[in-house]
C-alpha positions as MATLAB code, in Angstrom:
seq = 'MERFKKLSKTKRDHWITLFLVAAAWIILEVMLRAGMLSNHLKGLLVPLCYYAVVAVGLNLCVGILGELSLGHAGFMCVGAYSSALFSFTFKETLPALVRFPIAFLIGIAAAALSGFLIGIPVLRLKGDYLAIVTLAFGEIIKNIFNAIYLGVDDAGIHFSMKDIMSLHMDMASGKMIINGAQGITGTPGNSNFTVAMAVLMISLIVVQNLITSRDGRAVMAIRDNRIAAESAGIDITRYKMLAFTISAAIAGSAGVLFAHNISTLTATSQYFGYNASIMVLVYVVLGGIGNIRGSVIAAMILYLLPEMLRFLSDYRMLIYSIVLIVMMIYNWAPKAIAFREKHFAFRKRGKEAA';
ca = [
       7.423   10.517   10.554;
       8.322   10.140   14.232;
       4.836    8.849   14.955;
       5.244    6.282   12.154;
       8.555    5.072   13.635;
       6.907    4.567   17.017;
       4.397    2.113   15.549;
       4.935   -1.611   15.963;
       6.539   -3.512   13.090;
       3.210   -5.143   12.211;
       1.370   -1.828   11.964;
       4.207   -0.275    9.962;
       4.035   -3.179    7.521;
       0.289   -2.687    7.192;
       0.658    1.029    6.430;
       3.411    0.269    3.905;
       1.139   -2.270    2.193;
      -1.700    0.246    1.907;
       0.712    2.906    0.630;
       2.124    0.581   -2.052;
      -1.335   -0.453   -3.245;
      -2.501    3.173   -3.284;
       0.608    4.202   -5.226;
       0.026    1.428   -7.775;
      -3.604    2.526   -8.025;
      -2.650    6.148   -8.755;
       0.046    5.213  -11.283;
      -2.192    2.805  -13.195;
      -5.112    5.245  -13.079;
      -2.944    7.999  -14.584;
      -1.644    5.636  -17.278;
      -5.194    4.483  -18.006;
      -6.552    8.002  -18.403;
      -3.541    9.068  -20.465;
      -4.095    6.211  -22.905;
      -0.719    4.645  -22.170;
      -2.109    1.119  -21.728;
      -3.056   -1.220  -24.545;
      -6.570   -2.643  -24.773;
      -5.191   -6.009  -23.700;
      -3.717   -4.556  -20.496;
      -6.892   -2.591  -19.806;
      -8.819   -5.844  -19.889;
      -6.460   -7.402  -17.325;
      -6.758   -4.701  -14.668;
     -10.064   -5.765  -13.089;
      -9.249   -9.534  -13.090;
      -5.900   -8.659  -11.547;
      -7.679   -6.929   -8.684;
     -10.278   -9.570   -7.932;
      -7.690  -12.358   -7.867;
      -5.640  -10.250   -5.443;
      -8.782   -9.843   -3.301;
      -9.354  -13.620   -3.236;
      -5.684  -14.147   -2.310;
      -6.054  -11.725    0.621;
      -9.156  -13.575    1.810;
      -7.537  -17.003    1.456;
      -4.420  -15.840    3.301;
      -6.640  -14.886    6.211;
      -7.826  -18.503    6.339;
      -4.528  -20.248    5.552;
      -1.950  -17.878    7.013;
      -3.726  -16.250    9.965;
      -6.188  -18.982   10.974;
      -3.885  -21.806    9.921;
      -6.535  -23.885    8.129;
      -5.993  -25.074    4.551;
      -9.047  -24.331    2.394;
      -9.461  -25.299   -1.251;
     -13.027  -24.047   -1.601;
     -12.635  -20.299   -1.991;
     -13.507  -20.494   -5.674;
     -16.878  -21.815   -4.453;
     -17.405  -18.767   -2.226;
     -16.447  -16.593   -5.174;
     -19.058  -18.417   -7.266;
     -21.753  -17.819   -4.636;
     -20.971  -14.095   -4.521;
     -20.909  -13.875   -8.316;
     -24.238  -15.618   -8.939;
     -26.186  -14.025   -6.081;
     -25.125  -10.499   -7.068;
     -25.592  -11.130  -10.796;
     -29.095  -12.506  -10.162;
     -30.086   -9.282   -8.391;
     -28.442   -6.985  -10.953;
     -29.974   -8.807  -13.915;
     -33.445   -8.778  -12.344;
     -33.437   -5.074  -11.476;
     -31.238   -3.640  -14.235;
     -34.211   -1.928  -15.883;
     -35.888   -0.661  -12.712;
     -32.995    0.562  -10.542;
     -30.211    2.987  -11.502;
     -26.667    1.627  -11.438;
     -25.645    3.829   -8.490;
     -28.306    2.146   -6.366;
     -28.356   -1.332   -7.892;
     -24.625   -2.108   -7.849;
     -23.982   -1.340   -4.122;
     -27.011   -3.441   -3.167;
     -25.793   -6.266   -5.418;
     -22.395   -5.982   -3.772;
     -23.858   -6.324   -0.298;
     -25.989   -9.284   -1.420;
     -22.964  -11.059   -2.898;
     -20.887  -10.529    0.246;
     -23.736  -11.591    2.537;
     -24.460  -14.734    0.490;
     -20.780  -15.759    0.499;
     -20.475  -15.050    4.232;
     -23.593  -17.113    4.945;
     -22.288  -20.021    2.868;
     -18.939  -19.744    4.674;
     -20.703  -19.828    8.031;
     -22.855  -22.822    7.104;
     -20.011  -24.848    5.612;
     -17.764  -23.856    8.521;
     -20.043  -25.480   11.104;
     -19.134  -29.059   10.098;
     -15.863  -28.369    8.244;
     -13.934  -26.536   10.957;
     -14.153  -29.597   13.178;
     -11.668  -31.202   10.793;
      -7.964  -30.501   10.461;
      -5.275  -30.485    7.806;
      -5.823  -32.580    4.693;
      -9.345  -33.588    5.744;
     -10.473  -29.964    5.891;
      -8.852  -29.254    2.502;
     -10.659  -32.202    0.885;
     -14.069  -31.207    2.284;
     -13.718  -27.556    1.229;
     -12.597  -28.736   -2.211;
     -15.730  -30.887   -2.437;
     -17.851  -27.911   -1.364;
     -16.439  -25.776   -4.179;
     -17.195  -28.450   -6.755;
     -20.718  -28.993   -5.391;
     -21.510  -25.280   -5.581;
     -20.243  -25.065   -9.167;
     -22.323  -28.038  -10.279;
     -25.453  -26.813   -8.491;
     -25.340  -23.482  -10.335;
     -24.771  -25.332  -13.609;
     -27.983  -27.293  -13.016;
     -30.244  -24.348  -12.139;
     -32.870  -23.133  -14.623;
     -34.692  -20.007  -13.502;
     -37.127  -17.927  -15.531;
     -39.988  -15.507  -15.104;
     -43.121  -14.803  -17.129;
     -46.592  -13.366  -16.576;
     -47.502  -16.341  -14.378;
     -44.578  -15.769  -12.018;
     -41.219  -17.357  -11.295;
     -40.342  -20.799  -12.681;
     -37.560  -22.963  -11.265;
     -36.118  -26.315  -12.281;
     -32.941  -28.340  -11.888;
     -33.676  -30.698  -14.783;
     -33.871  -28.801  -18.074;
     -35.420  -25.708  -19.631;
     -38.531  -27.567  -20.780;
     -39.343  -28.496  -17.186;
     -39.939  -24.818  -16.402;
     -43.283  -24.897  -18.280;
     -42.790  -21.217  -18.980;
     -44.288  -19.096  -21.744;
     -41.177  -18.501  -23.846;
     -42.846  -15.725  -25.852;
     -43.531  -13.445  -22.888;
     -41.078  -14.981  -20.433;
     -37.434  -14.238  -19.726;
     -34.682  -16.644  -18.729;
     -32.563  -15.498  -15.796;
     -30.343  -18.532  -15.161;
     -30.086  -20.917  -18.101;
     -28.286  -23.924  -16.637;
     -24.704  -24.320  -17.842;
     -25.146  -21.228  -20.048;
     -25.427  -19.153  -16.890;
     -26.633  -15.555  -16.718;
     -26.335  -13.471  -19.863;
     -26.613   -9.691  -19.812;
     -25.311   -8.764  -16.354;
     -24.628   -5.002  -16.199;
     -20.917   -4.264  -16.521;
     -20.537   -2.046  -13.470;
     -17.092   -3.285  -12.420;
     -14.192   -1.087  -13.423;
     -10.622   -0.598  -12.283;
     -11.484    2.135   -9.765;
     -14.164    0.018   -8.090;
     -11.911   -3.060   -8.095;
      -9.005   -1.211   -6.465;
     -11.359    0.276   -3.870;
     -12.560   -3.249   -2.990;
      -8.939   -4.414   -2.716;
      -8.094   -1.526   -0.385;
     -11.144   -2.211    1.790;
     -10.261   -5.920    1.949;
      -6.719   -5.080    3.052;
      -7.982   -2.683    5.730;
     -10.471   -5.254    7.063;
      -7.914   -8.076    7.220;
      -5.125   -5.926    8.650;
      -7.365   -4.423   11.334;
      -8.522   -7.925   12.238;
      -4.930   -9.116   12.562;
      -3.981   -6.309   14.961;
      -7.197   -6.555   16.991;
      -7.895   -8.666   20.045;
      -9.909  -11.092   17.919;
      -7.008  -11.404   15.478;
      -4.564  -12.209   18.253;
      -6.975  -14.876   19.487;
      -7.174  -16.369   15.971;
      -3.377  -16.467   15.703;
      -3.126  -18.008   19.159;
      -5.406  -20.808   17.962;
      -3.204  -21.249   14.893;
      -0.008  -21.446   16.955;
      -1.240  -23.749   19.714;
      -4.866  -24.816   19.906;
      -4.546  -26.527   23.287;
      -2.788  -23.567   24.929;
      -5.343  -21.138   23.458;
      -8.243  -23.204   24.758;
      -6.667  -23.485   28.199;
      -6.343  -19.674   28.262;
     -10.110  -19.359   27.846;
     -10.272  -18.588   24.113;
     -13.477  -19.774   22.422;
     -11.957  -21.887   19.648;
     -15.157  -22.409   17.654;
     -16.196  -18.775   17.734;
     -12.916  -17.328   16.507;
     -12.404  -19.966   13.843;
     -15.905  -19.306   12.523;
     -15.243  -15.551   12.596;
     -12.069  -15.783   10.522;
     -13.500  -18.349    8.103;
     -16.681  -16.330    7.524;
     -14.791  -13.084    6.889;
     -12.471  -14.949    4.524;
     -15.488  -16.310    2.600;
     -17.077  -12.844    2.472;
     -13.926  -11.359    0.952;
     -13.907  -14.110   -1.687;
     -17.567  -13.295   -2.348;
     -16.705   -9.636   -2.973;
     -14.218  -10.787   -5.612;
     -17.013  -12.834   -7.169;
     -19.182   -9.709   -7.418;
     -16.397   -7.935   -9.294;
     -16.029  -10.934  -11.580;
     -19.752  -11.201  -12.341;
     -20.067   -7.506  -13.240;
     -16.959   -7.506  -15.420;
     -18.161  -10.015  -18.032;
     -21.261  -10.165  -20.195;
     -22.042  -13.854  -19.563;
     -21.541  -15.489  -16.173;
     -21.053  -19.269  -16.285;
     -19.947  -21.622  -13.511;
     -17.080  -23.166  -15.472;
     -14.132  -25.062  -14.044;
     -11.798  -22.412  -15.442;
     -13.150  -19.734  -13.106;
     -14.761  -21.574  -10.185;
     -13.316  -25.072  -10.253;
     -10.502  -26.896   -8.506;
      -7.803  -25.290  -10.644;
      -8.977  -21.787   -9.724;
      -8.701  -22.571   -5.995;
      -5.233  -24.066   -6.500;
      -4.134  -21.015   -8.480;
      -5.155  -18.667   -5.660;
      -3.424  -20.955   -3.142;
      -0.252  -20.662   -5.248;
      -0.478  -16.871   -4.927;
      -0.750  -17.200   -1.147;
       2.092  -19.700   -0.754;
       4.518  -17.882   -3.043;
       3.699  -14.511   -1.510;
       4.301  -15.928    1.955;
       1.765  -17.650    4.186;
       0.515  -14.998    6.598;
       2.091  -12.199    4.537;
      -0.829  -10.125    3.221;
       1.368   -7.807    1.164;
       3.107  -10.787   -0.403;
      -0.231  -12.266   -1.489;
      -1.152   -9.072   -3.364;
       2.256   -8.801   -5.041;
       2.332  -12.499   -5.983;
      -1.205  -12.328   -7.402;
      -0.320   -9.319   -9.543;
       2.956  -10.763  -10.843;
       1.771  -14.314  -11.446;
      -1.499  -13.251  -13.088;
       0.165  -10.782  -15.441;
       3.196  -12.921  -16.291;
       1.517  -15.551  -18.539;
      -0.424  -12.800  -20.320;
       2.675  -10.680  -20.885;
       4.582  -13.689  -22.246;
       1.997  -14.669  -24.860;
       4.347  -13.530  -27.633;
       6.611  -16.464  -26.699;
       3.832  -18.891  -27.629;
       4.668  -22.409  -26.358;
       7.562  -21.218  -24.179;
       5.542  -18.849  -21.988;
       4.367  -21.550  -19.566;
       7.922  -22.884  -19.338;
       9.135  -19.451  -18.226;
       6.148  -19.156  -15.887;
       7.083  -22.479  -14.257;
      10.705  -21.399  -13.852;
       9.569  -18.182  -12.144;
       7.403  -20.229   -9.758;
      10.344  -22.453   -8.840;
      12.680  -19.491   -8.292;
      10.128  -17.672   -6.115;
       9.507  -20.815   -4.077;
      13.214  -21.330   -3.490;
      13.695  -17.680   -2.532;
      10.763  -17.660   -0.128;
      11.052  -21.063    1.518;
      14.536  -22.553    1.100;
      16.262  -22.763    4.536;
      19.417  -21.007    3.314;
      17.407  -18.198    1.755;
      15.406  -17.720    4.954;
      18.592  -17.725    7.042;
      20.190  -15.170    4.695;
      17.204  -12.804    4.933;
      17.072  -13.105    8.717;
      20.823  -12.470    8.990;
      20.605   -9.503    6.607;
      17.645   -8.039    8.515;
      19.417   -8.445   11.879;
      22.565   -6.787   10.459;
      20.577   -3.779    9.206;
      18.736   -3.518   12.531;
      22.018   -3.460   14.480;
      23.350   -0.803   12.105;
      20.344    1.446   12.679;
      20.574    0.997   16.461;
      24.266    1.874   16.380;
      23.557    5.014   14.332;
];
């Protein structure tokens, strides 16, 4: 306990975040095994985790790096399709214990590579311009996957971006892998709540260790004052690319969880479009920009709330909107911020006096 008190406030917050997530993991796991959760809630557990993972990755880009990105749904799409393509191809030849970790690494690597490539031109921009370009990237990725037709038969692999007839494939002996807008059907369902929570924990550890490292301090220095950071000898391009690539890789890991949690993977606007990126950005903003713990809590609350209010029918989105407004006022209103700072300072003086 004494050693914990000697830690800096940032490190204490990080340990508290990991403890809270681990506690939630244990509680939900016990409830799941005891049969205390309905089938509807069981189906929400994995999506809850991968949206929290995306929120953690986006907060690294928006809150720590200070760059507004609206393309993380695109990185999620890249991770989902690349991992699903591998799993579908080798589902009959490799056991799940071997296939799924490899698919996971492929999804993360593909998302990281796409983040690196898009970051080369995009990170030269700032503010709204960067947001618009990353938004365009997400939409381009979604539409590219919707246009891909990929199949295999005795003659080999067939690829087209026109239609299924352009594959010139023997349909009797062949097998479709990616069927345009119909996506990939039959991906092994290897994602479960335990795996999803483990990915969330690993994402938190990676981001929190980056924040407290020398590289993380350099990234935050760039966010606070680019000119001062550059004059101090910090390589602006290198550290921005580092943070952006790691952020994209984390979004890709969420895509892997998504792809292996559903039977049919399609690049629809609901999951990988503009609205999905905005939804994750809402989690980040309401949880607190730069506050990793807040992103996880906001993602969990705001994802579960509409589902838990379905019994209210037409009124559930009204209540959801009211909750958003109240959370925004509490987090960002000047009087609310001043009250929290005053309350925190009062408690700190009380502890020092004791």
